[in-house]
C-alpha positions in Angstrom: 94.9 164.8 151.4 92.2 164.7 148.7 94.6 166.2 146.2 97.2 163.6 147.1 94.8 160.8 146.6 93.6 162.1 143.3 97.2 162.5 142.2 98.0 158.9 143.1 94.9 157.6 141.1 95.8 159.6 138.1 99.4 158.5 138.3 98.5 154.8 138.4 96.2 155.3 135.4 98.9 157.0 133.5 101.4 154.2 134.3 99.0 151.5 133.2 98.0 153.3 129.9 101.7 153.9 129.1 102.5 150.3 129.8 99.7 149.0 127.6 100.9 151.4 124.8 104.4 150.1 125.1 103.4 146.5 125.2 100.7 146.8 122.5 97.2 145.5 122.7 96.8 142.3 124.8 96.5 139.2 122.7 93.6 136.9 123.0 94.5 133.2 123.6 93.0 130.7 121.2 92.8 127.0 121.5 95.2 125.0 119.3 93.1 122.5 117.3 94.7 119.4 115.9 91.5 117.7 114.9 87.8 117.1 115.8 86.1 114.6 118.0 82.8 113.1 117.0 80.7 110.1 117.8 79.1 107.3 115.7 76.3 105.0 116.6 77.4 101.5 115.6 74.6 99.1 114.6 77.1 96.2 114.6 78.4 96.8 118.1 75.2 98.2 119.5 77.1 101.1 121.1 78.4 104.6 120.4 82.0 104.9 119.4 84.2 108.0 119.7 86.3 109.0 116.7 89.2 111.5 116.6 89.6 112.9 113.1 92.5 114.8 111.6 91.8 116.7 108.4 94.8 117.8 106.3 95.7 121.5 105.7 93.6 123.0 103.0 90.8 120.5 103.4 88.2 123.3 103.6 89.7 125.4 100.7 90.0 122.9 97.9 86.5 121.4 97.8 87.3 119.2 94.8 90.2 117.4 96.3 89.8 113.9 97.7 92.0 112.2 100.3 93.3 108.8 101.4 92.1 107.7 104.8 94.3 106.2 107.6 92.3 104.2 110.2 94.2 104.1 113.5 93.4 101.5 116.1 94.1 102.6 119.7 93.1 106.0 118.4 92.1 107.7 121.7 93.5 111.1 122.4 95.5 109.7 125.3 96.8 106.8 123.2 98.2 107.1 119.6 96.0 109.7 117.8 98.0 112.8 118.6 101.5 111.6 117.7 100.3 109.7 114.6 98.3 112.7 113.3 101.3 114.9 113.9 103.5 112.4 112.0 101.0 112.5 109.1 101.1 116.3 109.1 104.9 116.3 109.1 105.2 113.8 106.3 102.7 115.7 104.1 104.5 118.9 104.9 107.8 117.5 103.5 105.9 115.8 100.7 106.8 112.3 101.8 103.2 111.2 101.5 99.9 112.6 100.1 97.7 114.7 102.4 95.5 112.3 104.3 92.7 112.1 106.7 93.4 110.2 110.0 90.5 108.5 111.8 91.5 107.5 115.3 89.1 104.9 116.7 88.9 105.4 120.5 88.9 102.3 122.6 86.2 100.9 124.8 87.5 97.4 125.3 90.5 96.6 123.0 90.8 93.0 124.3 87.2 92.4 123.2 87.5 94.2 119.9 90.9 93.0 118.7 90.8 89.3 119.5 89.1 86.3 118.0 87.9 83.5 120.3 90.5 81.5 122.1 90.7 78.0 123.5 93.3 78.9 126.1 91.6 78.5 129.5 93.9 81.0 131.2 93.2 83.7 128.6 89.5 83.0 128.8 89.7 83.5 132.6 91.9 86.6 132.4 90.1 88.3 129.5 86.4 87.3 129.9 85.2 89.8 127.3 87.7 88.8 124.6 86.9 87.2 121.2 84.6 89.6 119.4 86.9 90.8 116.6 84.4 89.6 114.0 81.9 92.1 115.3 84.5 94.9 115.3 85.5 94.0 111.7 81.8 94.3 110.7 81.7 97.7 112.5 84.6 98.9 110.3 83.1 97.6 107.1 79.4 98.4 107.6 79.4 101.4 110.0 82.7 103.2 110.1 83.9 103.2 106.5 80.5 104.2 105.0 80.2 107.0 107.6 83.7 108.4 106.7 83.1 108.1 103.0 79.8 109.9 103.3 81.0 112.6 105.7 84.4 113.4 104.1 85.9 113.7 100.7 87.8 110.4 100.5 89.4 108.5 97.7 89.8 104.7 97.4 93.1 104.4 99.4 92.5 103.1 102.9 95.2 102.2 105.4 95.0 100.5 108.8 97.6 100.9 111.6 97.6 98.4 114.4 100.1 97.6 117.1 100.2 94.6 119.6 96.6 93.4 119.9 95.8 96.0 117.2 98.5 94.3 115.1 96.7 91.0 115.7 93.4 92.5 114.5 95.1 94.1 111.4 96.6 90.7 110.5 93.3 88.9 111.0 91.6 91.5 108.8 94.3 91.1 106.1 93.7 87.3 106.0 89.9 87.3 106.3 88.7 90.6 104.9 91.7 91.8 102.8 89.8 94.3 100.7 88.8 96.4 103.6 92.1 98.2 103.2 94.8 98.7 100.6 97.6 99.2 103.1 98.3 97.3 106.3 100.8 98.7 108.8 101.2 95.8 111.3 103.5 96.6 114.2 104.5 94.1 116.9 101.5 91.9 116.3 100.3 89.7 119.2 100.2 86.6 117.1 100.8 84.4 120.2 97.0 84.7 120.8 95.3 81.3 120.9 98.6 79.4 120.5 99.5 81.2 117.3 96.5 79.8 115.5 96.2 82.7 113.1 99.7 82.1 111.9 98.9 78.4 111.4 95.9 79.3 109.3 97.6 82.0 107.3 98.8 79.8 104.4 95.3 78.4 103.8 93.6 81.8 104.2 96.0 83.4 101.8 94.8 81.1 99.0 91.6 83.1 98.9 93.3 86.5 98.8 91.3 89.0 96.8 92.6 90.0 93.3 93.6 93.5 94.3 96.9 95.2 95.1 97.6 95.2 98.8 100.7 96.6 100.5 101.7 95.1 103.9 104.4 96.6 106.2 105.4 94.4 109.2 107.8 95.5 111.9 108.9 94.4 115.3 111.5 95.6 117.8 113.4 93.9 120.6 110.2 92.5 122.3 110.9 89.0 123.3 111.7 85.8 121.3 108.1 84.8 120.7 106.8 88.2 119.3 110.0 88.6 117.2 109.8 85.1 115.7 106.1 85.4 115.0 106.4 88.7 113.2 109.2 87.3 111.1 107.2 84.2 110.3 104.2 86.3 109.3 106.3 88.3 106.9 107.7 85.0 105.4 104.3 83.4 105.0 103.0 86.5 103.3 106.0 86.7 100.9 105.8 82.9 100.2 102.2 83.2 99.2 103.4 84.0 95.7 100.5 86.3 95.1 101.7 89.0 92.7 99.2 91.5 94.1 100.6 91.2 97.6 103.6 93.5 98.3 105.3 92.8 101.7 107.9 94.7 103.6 109.4 93.3 106.8 111.4 95.9 108.8 112.9 94.6 112.1 113.8 97.5 114.4 116.0 96.1 117.2 116.7 99.5 118.7 113.0 99.8 119.6 111.0 98.3 122.4 107.3 97.5 122.6 106.7 101.0 124.1 108.8 103.0 121.5 108.4 101.2 118.2 105.0 102.5 116.9 106.0 106.1 116.1 109.3 105.3 114.4 107.8 102.3 112.6 104.8 104.3 111.3 107.2 106.9 110.0 109.2 104.3 108.1 106.0 102.7 106.9 104.8 106.0 105.4 108.1 106.3 103.6 108.0 102.7 102.3 104.3 102.8 101.2 104.6 106.1 99.5 108.0 105.5 97.8 108.1 106.9 94.3 108.4 104.1 91.8 
């Protein structure tokens, strides 16, 4: 009986060793890393903000290279960071755009951060924290951009991507603090906010547009009469400003809905903004 037991043990060991030799050494699973997550203390907002950051391939090898920065609103990992970072990686791989850093700004309260004060009583009731976009703009200018410029090897090209309320904020930034970015990707902007007051102010605000080259890409899908008309009017107002330094592209995308438009629109925007001239 002892001999039988010993035989069975040796047999099992032999089978396992043989199997491992046939299959090769077991591989060790490694995490797949798309980017890094860090935190910044904002003096302007008096709170910590989470950033998701994508660094392009080769960033750690070529220490002399500098990169454009794409600032992504709604940049949480469970929002738009992953698919936009992937889109940037793909577009750089096919050489449709330069290698770029993506900075996804994770949300805490997007209604607070992306909207200016409103006089609409219903909106004040429904969104009691809204109306602090000026503070968020100051956060980008005085906290975020200096942090990114100090921490990473950046060049002078800065792009903002915003959809919906994020598109409203990107539009407000363009009109009130235009030099914060060179490129504005404005998708399905919620210009209905406060009875479309930003649209009404746009012609006057554009008179003080900074003397620097700014590219604006505006798009909208099949998203309701008001949003579609507002996006079209925004593009028209920008084009009619007659500012030679303002380059505007309007790209209606009727096949897209409010849920589907951002990815395809960002892809088209990268193509338009980086077209070889």
